[in-house]
C-alpha positions as CSV (number, residue, x, y, z in Angstrom):
1,X,-5.2,12.4,-13.3
2,X,-4.3,12.1,-9.8
3,X,-6.8,11.1,-6.9
4,X,-5.7,11.0,-3.4
5,X,-6.9,7.6,-1.8
6,X,-5.4,7.7,1.6
7,X,-2.4,7.0,3.8
8,X,0.0,3.8,4.1
9,X,-0.7,2.0,7.4
10,X,2.7,1.7,8.2
11,X,4.7,4.7,7.1
12,X,1.6,7.3,6.5
13,X,2.8,8.1,3.0
14,X,0.1,9.4,0.9
15,X,-1.4,6.8,-1.8
16,X,-3.1,8.1,-4.9
17,X,-4.6,6.7,-7.9
18,X,-2.8,7.6,-11.1
19,X,-4.7,7.7,-14.3
20,X,-7.3,4.9,-12.8
21,X,-4.7,3.0,-11.4
22,X,-4.2,2.4,-7.8
23,X,-0.6,3.3,-6.6
24,X,-0.3,0.9,-3.6
25,X,-1.5,-2.5,-2.4
26,X,-4.4,-3.4,-0.3
27,X,-4.1,-6.0,2.6
28,X,-7.0,-8.7,2.2
29,X,-6.6,-9.7,5.8
30,X,-6.8,-6.6,7.5
31,X,-8.4,-4.5,4.7
32,X,-5.8,-1.7,4.9
33,X,-3.8,0.0,2.4
34,X,-0.1,-0.1,2.0
35,X,2.5,1.9,-0.1
36,X,4.6,-0.6,-2.4
37,X,7.8,0.0,-0.4
38,X,6.1,-1.5,3.0
39,X,4.2,-4.2,1.1
40,X,7.4,-5.4,-0.3
41,X,9.2,-5.3,3.2
42,X,5.8,-7.1,4.8
43,X,6.2,-9.8,2.1
44,X,9.9,-10.3,2.7
45,X,9.1,-10.7,6.5
46,X,6.4,-13.1,6.1
47,X,8.5,-15.5,3.7
48,X,11.2,-15.6,6.3
49,X,8.7,-16.8,8.9
């Protein structure tokens, strides 16, 4: 089962729940959702700082 949840706040890619598993990341600070690709690049940038 696939359920549309929303869109990535950076790249606007559709994010879904697939069989009950959220296919993305929720940013705790901003309370927004990110796809895995954008979340990975965000984490890499924050580790460099």
